[in-house]
OpenMM code with the backbone's topology and positions (N, CA, C; nanometers):
from openmm import Vec3, app, unit

residues = "MET ALA SER THR THR PHE SER GLY PRO VAL THR SER THR ALA GLY PHE ILE SER GLY SER GLY SER LEU VAL THR VAL ASP ALA ASN VAL THR LEU THR ALA ALA SER ASN ALA GLY ARG THR MET LEU LEU ASP VAL ALA SER GLY ALA THR VAL THR LEU PRO ALA ALA THR GLY THR GLY ASN VAL TYR LYS PHE PHE VAL LYS THR THR VAL THR SER ASN ASP TYR ILE ILE GLN VAL ALA SER ALA ASP ASP THR MET ALA GLY ILE ALA ILE VAL ALA ASN ASP GLY GLY ASP THR ALA SER ILE PHE GLU THR ALA ALA ASP SER ASP THR ILE THR LEU ASP GLY SER THR THR GLY GLY ILE LEU GLY GLY GLN ILE GLU LEU GLN ASP VAL ALA SER GLY VAL PHE SER VAL ALA ILE ARG GLN ALA ALA THR ASP THR GLU ALA THR PRO PHE SER ALA ALA VAL SER".split()
positions = [
    Vec3(2.8974, 1.0815, -0.1094),
    Vec3(2.7934, 1.1832, -0.1450),
    Vec3(2.8328, 1.3215, -0.1107),
    Vec3(2.8155, 1.4112, -0.2062),
    Vec3(2.8495, 1.5449, -0.1828),
    Vec3(2.7305, 1.6256, -0.1379),
    Vec3(2.7413, 1.7344, -0.0506),
    Vec3(2.6388, 1.8139, -0.0107),
    Vec3(2.5117, 1.7415, 0.0459),
    Vec3(2.5436, 1.6550, 0.1404),
    Vec3(2.4343, 1.5824, 0.2029),
    Vec3(2.4108, 1.6251, 0.3527),
    Vec3(2.2869, 1.6706, 0.3734),
    Vec3(2.2538, 1.7129, 0.5116),
    Vec3(2.1366, 1.6350, 0.5545),
    Vec3(2.1404, 1.5888, 0.6701),
    Vec3(2.0255, 1.5188, 0.7251),
    Vec3(1.9910, 1.5759, 0.8695),
    Vec3(1.8630, 1.5897, 0.8975),
    Vec3(1.8231, 1.6275, 1.0299),
    Vec3(1.7076, 1.5378, 1.0772),
    Vec3(1.7448, 1.4392, 1.1754),
    Vec3(1.6408, 1.3548, 1.2150),
    Vec3(1.6606, 1.2228, 1.1561),
    Vec3(1.5649, 1.1334, 1.1714),
    Vec3(1.5846, 0.9901, 1.1190),
    Vec3(1.5490, 0.9942, 0.9726),
    Vec3(1.6194, 0.9072, 0.9012),
    Vec3(1.6027, 0.8875, 0.7574),
    Vec3(1.5937, 0.7393, 0.7307),
    Vec3(1.4968, 0.6968, 0.6608),
    Vec3(1.4761, 0.5543, 0.6194),
    Vec3(1.4511, 0.5498, 0.4798),
    Vec3(1.5302, 0.4684, 0.4001),
    Vec3(1.5008, 0.4491, 0.2627),
    Vec3(1.5020, 0.2937, 0.2298),
    Vec3(1.3961, 0.2416, 0.1791),
    Vec3(1.3988, 0.1102, 0.1146),
    Vec3(1.3615, 0.1318, -0.0280),
    Vec3(1.4586, 0.1542, -0.1120),
    Vec3(1.4432, 0.1755, -0.2508),
    Vec3(1.3569, 0.3023, -0.2850),
    Vec3(1.3909, 0.4096, -0.2045),
    Vec3(1.3057, 0.5457, -0.2231),
    Vec3(1.4030, 0.6507, -0.2349),
    Vec3(1.3628, 0.7678, -0.2284),
    Vec3(1.4353, 0.8971, -0.2348),
    Vec3(1.5074, 0.9178, -0.3759),
    Vec3(1.4414, 0.8780, -0.4764),
    Vec3(1.5041, 0.9000, -0.6103),
    Vec3(1.4566, 1.0206, -0.6782),
    Vec3(1.5531, 1.1027, -0.7257),
    Vec3(1.5105, 1.2172, -0.7965),
    Vec3(1.6215, 1.2544, -0.8951),
    Vec3(1.5928, 1.3389, -0.9918),
    Vec3(1.6926, 1.3732, -1.0961),
    Vec3(1.7110, 1.2663, -1.1875),
    Vec3(1.8404, 1.2502, -1.2394),
    Vec3(1.8770, 1.1478, -1.3414),
    Vec3(1.8351, 1.0103, -1.2876),
    Vec3(1.7613, 0.9417, -1.3684),
    Vec3(1.7223, 0.7992, -1.3289),
    Vec3(1.5994, 0.7860, -1.2575),
    Vec3(1.5292, 0.9037, -1.2315),
    Vec3(1.4078, 0.8929, -1.1584),
    Vec3(1.2785, 0.8701, -1.2509),
    Vec3(1.2959, 0.8886, -1.3851),
    Vec3(1.1984, 0.8676, -1.4711),
    Vec3(1.2166, 0.7398, -1.5494),
    Vec3(1.1154, 0.6581, -1.5553),
    Vec3(1.1090, 0.5332, -1.6226),
    Vec3(1.0141, 0.5260, -1.7332),
    Vec3(1.0525, 0.5026, -1.8516),
    Vec3(0.9538, 0.5074, -1.9609),
    Vec3(0.8864, 0.3721, -1.9769),
    Vec3(0.7454, 0.3694, -1.9844),
    Vec3(0.6706, 0.2494, -1.9940),
    Vec3(0.6147, 0.2520, -2.1524),
    Vec3(0.6649, 0.1733, -2.2346),
    Vec3(0.6180, 0.1732, -2.3718),
    Vec3(0.5837, 0.0369, -2.4134),
    Vec3(0.5781, -0.0596, -2.3167),
    Vec3(0.5271, -0.1920, -2.3495),
    Vec3(0.4855, -0.2593, -2.2109),
    Vec3(0.4267, -0.3736, -2.2107),
    Vec3(0.3765, -0.4370, -2.1009),
    Vec3(0.4973, -0.4624, -1.9997),
    Vec3(0.4715, -0.4404, -1.8737),
    Vec3(0.5968, -0.4622, -1.7716),
    Vec3(0.5418, -0.4969, -1.6395),
    Vec3(0.6201, -0.5755, -1.5731),
    Vec3(0.6002, -0.5986, -1.4280),
    Vec3(0.7011, -0.5272, -1.3421),
    Vec3(0.6453, -0.4348, -1.2556),
    Vec3(0.7436, -0.3594, -1.1738),
    Vec3(0.7938, -0.4401, -1.0622),
    Vec3(0.9303, -0.3867, -1.0150),
    Vec3(0.9758, -0.4487, -0.8989),
    Vec3(1.0125, -0.3228, -0.8067),
    Vec3(1.0192, -0.3577, -0.6755),
    Vec3(1.0652, -0.2497, -0.5804),
    Vec3(1.1969, -0.2004, -0.6138),
    Vec3(1.2955, -0.2778, -0.6414),
    Vec3(1.4296, -0.2380, -0.6652),
    Vec3(1.4381, -0.1375, -0.7887),
    Vec3(1.3654, -0.1705, -0.8872),
    Vec3(1.3784, -0.0943, -1.0221),
    Vec3(1.2883, 0.0288, -1.0259),
    Vec3(1.1738, 0.0117, -0.9576),
    Vec3(1.0643, 0.1080, -0.9799),
    Vec3(1.0155, 0.1906, -0.8547),
    Vec3(1.0269, 0.1437, -0.7315),
    Vec3(0.9822, 0.2185, -0.6152),
    Vec3(1.0554, 0.3620, -0.6171),
    Vec3(0.9764, 0.4600, -0.5799),
    Vec3(1.0340, 0.5933, -0.5650),
    Vec3(1.0519, 0.6590, -0.7027),
    Vec3(1.0304, 0.5924, -0.8072),
    Vec3(1.0420, 0.6538, -0.9454),
    Vec3(0.9085, 0.6876, -1.0025),
    Vec3(0.9045, 0.7691, -1.1218),
    Vec3(0.7897, 0.7999, -1.1927),
    Vec3(0.8016, 0.7204, -1.3099),
    Vec3(0.6915, 0.6445, -1.3403),
    Vec3(0.6747, 0.5619, -1.4764),
    Vec3(0.6036, 0.6602, -1.5692),
    Vec3(0.6657, 0.6766, -1.6836),
    Vec3(0.5960, 0.7682, -1.7864),
    Vec3(0.5182, 0.6654, -1.8793),
    Vec3(0.3842, 0.6831, -1.8810),
    Vec3(0.3110, 0.6031, -1.9784),
    Vec3(0.3214, 0.6713, -2.1137),
    Vec3(0.3883, 0.6116, -2.2001),
    Vec3(0.4369, 0.6796, -2.3281),
    Vec3(0.4314, 0.5816, -2.4550),
    Vec3(0.3030, 0.5194, -2.4666),
    Vec3(0.2857, 0.4492, -2.5848),
    Vec3(0.1346, 0.4644, -2.6229),
    Vec3(0.1052, 0.5187, -2.7370),
    Vec3(-0.0322, 0.5510, -2.7803),
    Vec3(-0.1174, 0.4266, -2.7826),
    Vec3(-0.0490, 0.3053, -2.8068),
    Vec3(-0.1256, 0.1860, -2.8260),
    Vec3(-0.1496, 0.1101, -2.6843),
    Vec3(-0.1093, 0.1905, -2.5777),
    Vec3(-0.1418, 0.1225, -2.4419),
    Vec3(-0.0413, 0.0326, -2.3985),
    Vec3(-0.0434, -0.0101, -2.2735),
    Vec3(0.0378, -0.1029, -2.1983),
    Vec3(-0.0218, -0.1455, -2.0707),
    Vec3(0.0144, -0.2692, -2.0342),
    Vec3(-0.0306, -0.3219, -1.8985),
    Vec3(0.0834, -0.3222, -1.8077),
    Vec3(0.0646, -0.2609, -1.6923),
    Vec3(0.1673, -0.2527, -1.5893),
    Vec3(0.1211, -0.3397, -1.4638),
    Vec3(0.2010, -0.4294, -1.4281),
    Vec3(0.1673, -0.5201, -1.3089),
    Vec3(0.2533, -0.4797, -1.1918),
    Vec3(0.1940, -0.4406, -1.0819),
    Vec3(0.2620, -0.3947, -0.9580),
    Vec3(0.3240, -0.5161, -0.8805),
    Vec3(0.4200, -0.4965, -0.8020),
    Vec3(0.4604, -0.6068, -0.7142),
    Vec3(0.3675, -0.6401, -0.6053),
    Vec3(0.3730, -0.7461, -0.5459),
    Vec3(0.2773, -0.7811, -0.4370),
    Vec3(0.2708, -0.6728, -0.3274),
    Vec3(0.1557, -0.6389, -0.2755),
    Vec3(0.1535, -0.5513, -0.1582),
    Vec3(0.1865, -0.6198, -0.0319),
    Vec3(0.2951, -0.5727, 0.0406),
    Vec3(0.3345, -0.6367, 0.1607),
    Vec3(0.3408, -0.5321, 0.2828),
    Vec3(0.3159, -0.4082, 0.2566),
    Vec3(0.3265, -0.3142, 0.3670),
    Vec3(0.4569, -0.2403, 0.3621),
    Vec3(0.5385, -0.2332, 0.2538),
    Vec3(0.6693, -0.1724, 0.2517),
    Vec3(0.6627, -0.0249, 0.2535),
    Vec3(0.5573, 0.0486, 0.2171),
    Vec3(0.5533, 0.1881, 0.2062),
    Vec3(0.5966, 0.2408, 0.0779),
    Vec3(0.6493, 0.1435, -0.0136),
    Vec3(0.6973, 0.1886, -0.1432),
    Vec3(0.5842, 0.2611, -0.2209),
    Vec3(0.6332, 0.3590, -0.2927),
    Vec3(0.5476, 0.4474, -0.3820),
    Vec3(0.5780, 0.4331, -0.5210),
    Vec3(0.4748, 0.4152, -0.6071),
    Vec3(0.4827, 0.3952, -0.7496),
    Vec3(0.3977, 0.5084, -0.8089),
    Vec3(0.4683, 0.5943, -0.8819),
    Vec3(0.4034, 0.7136, -0.9413),
    Vec3(0.3922, 0.6846, -1.0868),
    Vec3(0.2911, 0.7461, -1.1585),
    Vec3(0.2659, 0.7326, -1.3041),
    Vec3(0.2334, 0.8695, -1.3529),
    Vec3(0.2844, 0.9047, -1.4719),
    Vec3(0.2447, 1.0171, -1.5468),
    Vec3(0.2028, 0.9830, -1.6824),
    Vec3(0.0944, 1.0260, -1.7357),
    Vec3(0.0483, 0.9984, -1.8760),
    Vec3(0.1293, 1.0942, -1.9689),
    Vec3(0.2315, 1.0557, -2.0332),
    Vec3(0.3103, 1.1386, -2.1240),
    Vec3(0.2515, 1.1402, -2.2607),
    Vec3(0.1810, 1.0264, -2.3060),
    Vec3(0.1283, 1.0180, -2.4311),
    Vec3(-0.0147, 0.9654, -2.4137),
    Vec3(-0.1139, 1.0486, -2.4706),
    Vec3(-0.2504, 0.9934, -2.4582),
    Vec3(-0.2784, 0.8646, -2.5307),
    Vec3(-0.3356, 0.7725, -2.4673),
    Vec3(-0.3628, 0.6397, -2.5191),
    Vec3(-0.4787, 0.6591, -2.6264),
    Vec3(-0.4467, 0.5988, -2.7444),
    Vec3(-0.5493, 0.6122, -2.8605),
    Vec3(-0.6074, 0.4872, -2.9000),
    Vec3(-0.5409, 0.3740, -2.8634),
    Vec3(-0.5924, 0.2460, -2.8978),
    Vec3(-0.5576, 0.1529, -2.7832),
    Vec3(-0.6415, 0.0497, -2.7588),
    Vec3(-0.6147, -0.0349, -2.6404),
    Vec3(-0.6350, 0.0516, -2.5114),
    Vec3(-0.5625, 0.0171, -2.3985),
    Vec3(-0.5698, 0.0857, -2.2774),
    Vec3(-0.4373, 0.0974, -2.2113),
    Vec3(-0.4236, 0.1854, -2.1160),
    Vec3(-0.3293, 0.1815, -2.0082),
    Vec3(-0.3934, 0.1059, -1.8980),
    Vec3(-0.3297, -0.0045, -1.8523),
    Vec3(-0.3801, -0.0808, -1.7400),
    Vec3(-0.2813, -0.0932, -1.6302),
    Vec3(-0.3188, -0.0613, -1.5104),
    Vec3(-0.2249, -0.0811, -1.3984),
    Vec3(-0.3075, -0.1763, -1.3066),
    Vec3(-0.2404, -0.2900, -1.2776),
    Vec3(-0.3073, -0.3955, -1.2009),
    Vec3(-0.2195, -0.4524, -1.0911),
    Vec3(-0.2793, -0.5202, -0.9918),
    Vec3(-0.2116, -0.5700, -0.8844),
    Vec3(-0.1459, -0.7073, -0.9393),
    Vec3(-0.0589, -0.7676, -0.8497),
    Vec3(0.0093, -0.8914, -0.9008),
    Vec3(-0.0816, -1.0075, -0.8847),
    Vec3(-0.1711, -1.0192, -0.7928),
    Vec3(-0.2569, -1.1394, -0.7763),
    Vec3(-0.3828, -1.0903, -0.7166),
    Vec3(-0.4803, -1.1848, -0.7069),
    Vec3(-0.6217, -1.1537, -0.6494),
    Vec3(-0.6051, -1.1349, -0.4896),
    Vec3(-0.4859, -1.1532, -0.4393),
    Vec3(-0.4619, -1.1406, -0.2909),
    Vec3(-0.4502, -0.9786, -0.2689),
    Vec3(-0.4423, -0.8986, -0.3618),
    Vec3(-0.4169, -0.7497, -0.3416),
    Vec3(-0.5282, -0.6801, -0.3961),
    Vec3(-0.5526, -0.5640, -0.3305),
    Vec3(-0.6625, -0.4720, -0.3756),
    Vec3(-0.6022, -0.3215, -0.3668),
    Vec3(-0.6826, -0.2317, -0.4230),
    Vec3(-0.6553, -0.0860, -0.4159),
    Vec3(-0.7585, -0.0149, -0.3384),
    Vec3(-0.7176, 0.0875, -0.2707),
    Vec3(-0.8289, 0.1574, -0.1862),
    Vec3(-0.7977, 0.3136, -0.2121),
    Vec3(-0.8896, 0.3853, -0.2500),
    Vec3(-0.8710, 0.5233, -0.2648),
    Vec3(-0.9661, 0.5865, -0.3680),
    Vec3(-0.9199, 0.7016, -0.4354),
    Vec3(-1.0229, 0.7759, -0.5106),
    Vec3(-0.9436, 0.8183, -0.6504),
    Vec3(-1.0354, 0.8531, -0.7500),
    Vec3(-0.9846, 0.9127, -0.8710),
    Vec3(-1.0681, 1.0537, -0.8822),
    Vec3(-0.9865, 1.1589, -0.8899),
    Vec3(-1.0574, 1.2856, -0.9255),
    Vec3(-1.0376, 1.3139, -1.0709),
    Vec3(-1.1473, 1.3293, -1.1409),
    Vec3(-1.1498, 1.3400, -1.2918),
    Vec3(-1.2009, 1.4772, -1.3298),
    Vec3(-1.1321, 1.5507, -1.3968),
    Vec3(-1.1745, 1.6692, -1.4548),
    Vec3(-1.2596, 1.6388, -1.5846),
    Vec3(-1.3923, 1.6866, -1.5678),
    Vec3(-1.4849, 1.6670, -1.6818),
    Vec3(-1.4605, 1.7627, -1.7890),
    Vec3(-1.4820, 1.7201, -1.9181),
    Vec3(-1.4556, 1.8087, -2.0227),
    Vec3(-1.5667, 1.9038, -2.0501),
    Vec3(-1.6754, 1.9065, -1.9702),
    Vec3(-1.7852, 1.9978, -1.9821),
    Vec3(-1.7789, 2.0951, -1.8774),
    Vec3(-1.7108, 2.2096, -1.8916),
    Vec3(-1.7084, 2.3142, -1.7986),
    Vec3(-1.6036, 2.2903, -1.6877),
    Vec3(-1.6203, 2.3663, -1.5839),
    Vec3(-1.5290, 2.3590, -1.4673),
    Vec3(-1.5890, 2.2694, -1.3618),
    Vec3(-1.5946, 2.1376, -1.4001),
    Vec3(-1.6497, 2.0420, -1.3048),
    Vec3(-1.5588, 1.9234, -1.2917),
    Vec3(-1.5926, 1.8474, -1.1944),
    Vec3(-1.5098, 1.7249, -1.1797),
    Vec3(-1.5972, 1.6054, -1.1238),
    Vec3(-1.5531, 1.4875, -1.1437),
    Vec3(-1.6180, 1.3711, -1.0994),
    Vec3(-1.5214, 1.3018, -1.0090),
    Vec3(-1.5742, 1.2452, -0.8969),
    Vec3(-1.4916, 1.1604, -0.8040),
    Vec3(-1.5323, 1.0292, -0.8010),
    Vec3(-1.4536, 0.9299, -0.8254),
    Vec3(-1.4726, 0.7847, -0.8237),
    Vec3(-1.4074, 0.7247, -0.7066),
    Vec3(-1.4719, 0.6356, -0.6284),
    Vec3(-1.4086, 0.5632, -0.5204),
    Vec3(-1.3764, 0.4185, -0.5624),
    Vec3(-1.2866, 0.3532, -0.5103),
    Vec3(-1.2582, 0.2173, -0.5387),
    Vec3(-1.3684, 0.1420, -0.4615),
    Vec3(-1.3967, 0.0164, -0.5029),
    Vec3(-1.4829, -0.0778, -0.4376),
    Vec3(-1.3958, -0.1669, -0.3469),
    Vec3(-1.4526, -0.2449, -0.2714),
    Vec3(-1.3766, -0.3335, -0.1688),
    Vec3(-1.2962, -0.4349, -0.2582),
    Vec3(-1.3281, -0.4602, -0.3781),
    Vec3(-1.2501, -0.5604, -0.4477),
    Vec3(-1.1713, -0.4985, -0.5681),
    Vec3(-1.1644, -0.3646, -0.5734),
    Vec3(-1.0890, -0.3056, -0.6801),
    Vec3(-0.9384, -0.3459, -0.6896),
    Vec3(-0.9012, -0.3799, -0.8028),
    Vec3(-0.7555, -0.4253, -0.8129),
    Vec3(-0.6867, -0.3841, -0.9448),
    Vec3(-0.7680, -0.3094, -1.0311),
    Vec3(-0.7181, -0.2746, -1.1607),
    Vec3(-0.7577, -0.1280, -1.1988),
    Vec3(-0.6825, -0.0583, -1.2518),
    Vec3(-0.6971, 0.0813, -1.3069),
    Vec3(-0.6898, 0.0714, -1.4628),
    Vec3(-0.8062, 0.1119, -1.5319),
    Vec3(-0.8029, 0.1017, -1.6781),
    Vec3(-0.8233, 0.2430, -1.7356),
    Vec3(-0.7304, 0.2851, -1.8158),
    Vec3(-0.7467, 0.4328, -1.8706),
    Vec3(-0.7511, 0.4085, -2.0203),
    Vec3(-0.8678, 0.4502, -2.0736),
    Vec3(-0.9064, 0.4182, -2.2150),
    Vec3(-0.8801, 0.5399, -2.3086),
    Vec3(-0.8215, 0.6599, -2.2680),
    Vec3(-0.7900, 0.7596, -2.3476),
    Vec3(-0.9183, 0.8432, -2.3793),
    Vec3(-1.0250, 0.8156, -2.3026),
    Vec3(-1.1528, 0.8864, -2.3167),
    Vec3(-1.2201, 0.8939, -2.1815),
    Vec3(-1.3263, 0.8063, -2.1614),
    Vec3(-1.4174, 0.8225, -2.0523),
    Vec3(-1.3483, 0.7877, -1.9147),
    Vec3(-1.2497, 0.7002, -1.9131),
    Vec3(-1.1774, 0.6760, -1.7899),
    Vec3(-1.0337, 0.7311, -1.7655),
    Vec3(-0.9987, 0.8187, -1.8582),
    Vec3(-0.8738, 0.8908, -1.8484),
    Vec3(-0.7766, 0.8413, -1.9483),
    Vec3(-0.6434, 0.8576, -1.9160),
    Vec3(-0.5329, 0.8170, -2.0010),
    Vec3(-0.5037, 0.9185, -2.1045),
    Vec3(-0.5226, 1.0484, -2.0543),
    Vec3(-0.5067, 1.1645, -2.1418),
    Vec3(-0.3844, 1.2372, -2.0906),
    Vec3(-0.3018, 1.2953, -2.1763),
    Vec3(-0.1748, 1.3594, -2.1421),
    Vec3(-0.1979, 1.4452, -2.0089),
    Vec3(-0.1117, 1.4221, -1.9182),
    Vec3(-0.1123, 1.5034, -1.7953),
    Vec3(-0.1716, 1.4227, -1.6807),
    Vec3(-0.2357, 1.3049, -1.7015),
    Vec3(-0.2841, 1.2353, -1.6079),
    Vec3(-0.1787, 1.1854, -1.5028),
    Vec3(-0.2189, 1.1736, -1.3628),
    Vec3(-0.1137, 1.1375, -1.2671),
    Vec3(-0.1815, 1.0379, -1.1740),
    Vec3(-0.0999, 0.9171, -1.1462),
    Vec3(-0.1602, 0.8185, -1.0612),
    Vec3(-0.0385, 0.7874, -0.9554),
    Vec3(-0.0837, 0.7726, -0.8302),
    Vec3(0.0108, 0.7441, -0.7195),
    Vec3(-0.0473, 0.6269, -0.6451),
    Vec3(0.0373, 0.5245, -0.6468),
    Vec3(-0.0019, 0.4066, -0.5598),
    Vec3(0.1115, 0.3872, -0.4465),
    Vec3(0.0607, 0.3572, -0.3221),
    Vec3(0.1543, 0.3335, -0.2201),
    Vec3(0.1244, 0.1895, -0.1443),
    Vec3(0.2252, 0.1112, -0.1325),
    Vec3(0.2040, -0.0206, -0.0727),
    Vec3(0.1832, 0.0077, 0.0819),
    Vec3(0.0694, 0.0048, 0.1347),
    Vec3(0.0364, 0.0514, 0.2702),
    Vec3(0.0200, -0.0570, 0.3653),
    Vec3(-0.0065, -0.1798, 0.3238),
    Vec3(-0.0386, -0.2949, 0.4164),
    Vec3(-0.0374, -0.4245, 0.3248),
    Vec3(-0.0149, -0.5315, 0.3959),
    Vec3(-0.0188, -0.6682, 0.3266),
    Vec3(-0.1575, -0.6698, 0.2476),
    Vec3(-0.1543, -0.6760, 0.1246),
    Vec3(-0.2665, -0.6905, 0.0333),
    Vec3(-0.3375, -0.5643, -0.0095),
    Vec3(-0.2770, -0.4452, 0.0304),
    Vec3(-0.3473, -0.3179, -0.0002),
    Vec3(-0.2560, -0.2125, -0.0476),
    Vec3(-0.2927, -0.1521, -0.1595),
    Vec3(-0.2280, -0.0367, -0.2199),
    Vec3(-0.3248, 0.0836, -0.2039),
    Vec3(-0.2775, 0.1851, -0.1450),
    Vec3(-0.3520, 0.3162, -0.1487),
    Vec3(-0.3337, 0.3804, -0.2944),
    Vec3(-0.4438, 0.4409, -0.3495),
    Vec3(-0.4321, 0.4922, -0.4809),
    Vec3(-0.4980, 0.6299, -0.4886),
    Vec3(-0.4317, 0.7191, -0.5549),
    Vec3(-0.4893, 0.8541, -0.5824),
    Vec3(-0.4642, 0.8849, -0.7230),
    Vec3(-0.5742, 0.9193, -0.7976),
    Vec3(-0.5567, 0.9600, -0.9355),
    Vec3(-0.6098, 1.0931, -0.9589),
    Vec3(-0.5372, 1.1732, -1.0341),
    Vec3(-0.5747, 1.3119, -1.0827),
    Vec3(-0.5630, 1.3135, -1.2369),
    Vec3(-0.6669, 1.3304, -1.3076),
    Vec3(-0.6707, 1.3237, -1.4475),
    Vec3(-0.7866, 1.3890, -1.5168),
    Vec3(-0.7855, 1.3964, -1.6389),
    Vec3(-0.9002, 1.4519, -1.7144),
    Vec3(-0.9556, 1.3295, -1.7938),
    Vec3(-1.0900, 1.3412, -1.8200),
    Vec3(-1.1590, 1.2485, -1.9068),
    Vec3(-1.2524, 1.3170, -2.0085),
    Vec3(-1.3079, 1.2408, -2.1006),
    Vec3(-1.4057, 1.2990, -2.2025),
    Vec3(-1.5204, 1.2192, -2.2078),
    Vec3(-1.6232, 1.2693, -2.2851),
    Vec3(-1.7537, 1.2055, -2.3006),
    Vec3(-1.8201, 1.1887, -2.1746),
    Vec3(-1.8777, 1.0695, -2.1464),
    Vec3(-1.9404, 1.0563, -2.0111),
    Vec3(-1.8391, 0.9911, -1.9211),
    Vec3(-1.7821, 1.0667, -1.8294),
    Vec3(-1.6729, 1.0178, -1.7475),
    Vec3(-1.7304, 0.8894, -1.6647),
    Vec3(-1.6295, 0.8060, -1.6487),
    Vec3(-1.6597, 0.6745, -1.5833),
    Vec3(-1.5431, 0.6374, -1.4901),
    Vec3(-1.5762, 0.5426, -1.3902),
    Vec3(-1.4678, 0.5051, -1.2976),
    Vec3(-1.3581, 0.4328, -1.3713),
    Vec3(-1.2409, 0.4499, -1.3423),
    Vec3(-1.1162, 0.3733, -1.3923),
    Vec3(-1.0946, 0.2426, -1.3127),
    Vec3(-1.1678, 0.2236, -1.2004),
    Vec3(-1.1428, 0.1084, -1.1177),
    Vec3(-1.2299, -0.0134, -1.1561),
    Vec3(-1.1712, -0.1253, -1.1298),
    Vec3(-1.2529, -0.2474, -1.1606),
    Vec3(-1.1796, -0.3646, -1.0775),
    Vec3(-1.2501, -0.4827, -1.0765),
    Vec3(-1.1847, -0.6019, -1.0192),
    Vec3(-1.1679, -0.7018, -1.1260),
    Vec3(-1.0435, -0.7064, -1.1834),
    Vec3(-1.0180, -0.7792, -1.3101),
    Vec3(-0.9164, -0.8938, -1.2827),
    Vec3(-0.8384, -0.8800, -1.1701),
    Vec3(-0.7306, -0.9797, -1.1602),
    Vec3(-0.7885, -1.1062, -1.0853),
    Vec3(-0.7601, -1.2286, -1.1434),
    Vec3(-0.8082, -1.3383, -1.0744),
    Vec3(-0.6988, -1.4266, -1.0247),
] * unit.nanometer
topology = app.Topology()
chain = topology.addChain("A")
for resn in residues:
    res = topology.addResidue(resn, chain)
    for name in ("N", "CA", "C"):
        topology.addAtom(name, app.Element.getBySymbol(name[0]), res)
């Protein structure tokens, strides 16, 4: 490595990725892996939508980021956990299309799926989602995005 400077402890388990190789295009259904996707940003880049399945939550600390590069116009962008053993805990902050206002949606105790429909639940160019594997069976989630019409929660319990 050239020009590497560290001060203090450093731990990396499939993290610290930036620059070339840090962006991964999602243009079809995909199951993520820690080795290929942790620490990277997945670009949601298909107008017809795609389903992304996360790896099982085991408390690794791995971070999975998403950026809506292409507004979904048919079907949905769906981000879901690997099995009913996992849930998501966090919030979605949604910019409303009516003025300078926002809606905030919380996950429920059984939330395990994010659905972005290109309208009421998001999936519009510029949306950002970050999930972190924080404990066995739990992903922390933070969503920042815009929505239209009557804004609605992107969270549900859909994985069985």
